[in-house]
C-alpha positions as CSV (number, residue, x, y, z in Angstrom):
1,M,98.9,88.3,151.5
2,V,101.4,86.6,149.2
3,L,103.9,89.0,147.7
4,R,104.4,89.0,143.9
5,P,106.5,91.1,141.6
6,P,106.8,94.0,141.4
7,V,107.6,94.6,145.0
8,E,109.4,97.8,146.0
9,P,112.5,97.1,148.1
10,M,113.0,98.8,151.4
11,L,115.5,101.6,150.8
12,A,117.8,103.5,153.1
13,Q,116.8,107.0,153.7
14,A,119.2,110.0,154.0
15,R,119.0,111.8,157.3
16,D,120.8,114.9,158.6
17,T,121.0,113.4,162.1
18,L,120.3,110.0,163.6
19,P,117.3,109.7,165.9
20,P,118.0,108.8,169.5
21,L,118.7,105.0,169.6
22,A,118.6,102.4,172.3
23,P,121.3,99.7,172.3
24,G,120.7,97.2,169.5
25,Q,118.5,99.4,167.4
26,V,121.1,99.9,164.6
27,A,122.3,97.2,162.3
28,V,125.3,97.7,160.1
29,Q,125.7,95.6,157.0
30,P,128.6,95.6,154.5
31,K,128.1,96.9,150.9
32,F,129.1,94.6,148.1
33,E,130.0,95.3,144.5
34,G,126.5,94.5,143.3
35,F,123.0,95.8,142.8
36,R,119.8,95.6,144.8
37,A,117.5,92.7,144.0
38,L,114.6,90.7,145.3
39,L,114.5,86.9,145.1
40,F,111.1,85.1,145.0
41,T,110.9,81.4,145.4
42,P,107.7,79.8,144.1
43,L,105.0,78.3,146.3
44,R,104.4,75.6,143.6
45,A,107.0,73.5,142.0
46,D,105.8,74.4,138.5
47,E,106.4,78.1,139.0
48,P,109.7,79.8,138.3
49,V,112.2,81.4,140.7
50,L,112.0,85.2,140.1
51,L,114.8,87.7,140.4
52,Q,113.6,91.3,140.4
53,T,115.7,94.4,140.2
54,R,115.2,97.5,142.3
55,R,113.4,99.0,139.2
56,A,111.1,96.0,139.0
57,A,112.6,94.3,135.9
58,L,112.6,90.5,136.1
59,I,116.1,89.2,135.3
60,Q,116.2,85.5,136.4
61,D,116.9,84.5,132.8
62,R,120.2,86.3,132.9
63,F,121.3,84.4,136.0
64,P,120.3,80.7,135.5
65,D,122.9,79.6,138.0
66,L,121.3,81.6,140.8
67,A,117.8,80.6,139.8
68,A,118.8,77.0,140.0
69,A,120.5,77.4,143.4
70,A,117.5,79.2,144.8
71,R,115.3,76.1,144.0
72,S,116.9,74.5,147.1
73,L,115.3,77.1,149.3
74,P,111.8,76.7,150.7
75,G,108.9,77.9,148.6
76,G,107.1,81.1,149.3
77,L,110.2,83.2,150.2
78,V,110.8,86.8,149.2
79,L,114.3,87.9,150.1
80,D,115.7,91.4,149.8
81,G,119.4,91.6,149.1
82,E,122.2,92.3,146.7
83,L,123.1,90.5,143.5
84,A,126.8,90.1,143.0
85,V,129.0,88.3,140.5
86,L,132.5,86.9,140.8
87,D,134.9,87.4,138.0
88,P,137.2,84.5,136.8
89,H,139.7,85.4,139.6
90,G,137.0,85.1,142.3
91,Q,136.7,88.8,142.9
92,L,133.4,90.7,143.1
93,S,132.9,92.5,139.8
94,F,130.3,95.1,139.0
95,T,131.3,95.0,135.4
96,A,130.7,91.2,135.2
97,L,127.3,91.7,136.9
98,Q,126.1,93.8,134.0
99,R,125.5,90.8,131.8
100,P,123.9,91.4,128.5
101,R,120.5,90.0,127.7
102,P,121.7,86.8,126.0
103,G,119.9,83.7,124.9
104,A,119.6,80.7,127.2
105,C,122.8,79.1,125.9
106,S,124.9,82.4,126.3
107,A,123.4,82.9,129.8
108,R,124.7,79.5,130.9
109,V,128.1,80.2,129.4
110,L,128.3,83.6,131.2
111,A,127.0,82.0,134.4
112,A,129.8,79.3,134.3
113,A,132.5,82.0,133.8
114,T,131.1,84.6,136.2
115,P,128.9,82.9,138.9
116,A,126.1,85.0,140.5
117,H,125.5,85.2,144.2
118,F,122.6,86.6,146.1
119,I,123.5,88.1,149.5
120,A,120.2,88.4,151.4
121,F,119.8,91.0,154.1
122,D,116.1,90.8,154.8
123,A,113.2,88.4,154.6
124,L,110.1,90.0,153.3
125,Q,108.0,86.8,153.1
126,S,108.4,83.3,154.5
127,D,106.3,80.3,153.6
128,G,104.0,82.5,151.7
129,Q,103.3,84.8,154.7
130,E,104.4,88.4,154.2
131,L,106.6,89.8,157.0
132,L,106.6,93.5,156.0
133,E,104.8,94.7,159.2
134,D,107.2,92.6,161.5
135,P,110.1,94.4,163.1
136,F,113.5,94.0,161.4
137,A,114.8,91.9,164.4
138,R,112.0,89.3,163.8
139,R,112.6,89.3,160.0
140,R,116.4,88.8,160.7
141,E,115.6,85.8,162.9
142,V,113.6,84.3,160.1
143,L,116.5,84.9,157.6
144,E,119.2,83.5,160.0
145,A,117.1,80.4,160.7
146,L,116.6,79.9,157.0
147,F,120.3,79.8,156.2
148,A,121.1,77.8,159.3
149,D,118.8,75.1,157.9
150,H,119.5,75.1,154.1
151,S,122.4,74.4,151.9
152,A,122.0,76.9,149.0
153,R,125.0,78.7,150.6
154,A,127.2,78.5,147.5
155,A,125.0,81.1,145.6
156,V,122.5,82.4,148.2
157,D,123.5,83.5,151.7
158,A,122.6,86.0,154.4
159,V,124.8,89.0,154.9
160,P,126.3,89.3,158.4
161,V,124.9,92.0,160.7
162,D,127.1,93.9,163.1
163,H,125.4,95.5,166.1
164,G,128.8,96.6,167.4
165,A,129.6,100.2,168.0
166,C,126.4,101.5,166.5
167,G,124.3,99.0,168.5
168,R,125.8,100.4,171.7
169,G,124.8,103.9,170.8
170,R,128.3,105.1,169.7
171,A,129.0,106.5,166.3
172,A,131.1,104.3,164.0
173,A,134.3,105.9,162.8
């Protein structure tokens, strides 16, 4: 099945306690000053790149720089990640991320002043084949292979994963 918007992102769930874990079963990922999004690359060249918020709004028109960079990725991808924007000083800025809904000209001006980045932490689909039933470790392999082989790194990249202390069954401080 090919995934199409709206797709509900996989969300963290609050727990009072952690279940018993074997080594390597916990992955820790950093949190950035951004918001959750899904990136869809088209299977056909005449289809647009889509950027969906957690609440299912399509916002690719607000981030033409990111949509253009994502065109260098293979078609048929759905990446779950975080949308982040750099301010003019190169710092992550949640305020700059909240771009208004401008016209195409204004969106390009905002994109030049505050470039958008998509930090992927999961691959939900690859080459038009959905991966939702695959274990996270397999989806992570797909994601890492994707970014080892492609050069969209300026605006789209995979978040690093640490299996450190949590992966060895110890609580992180």
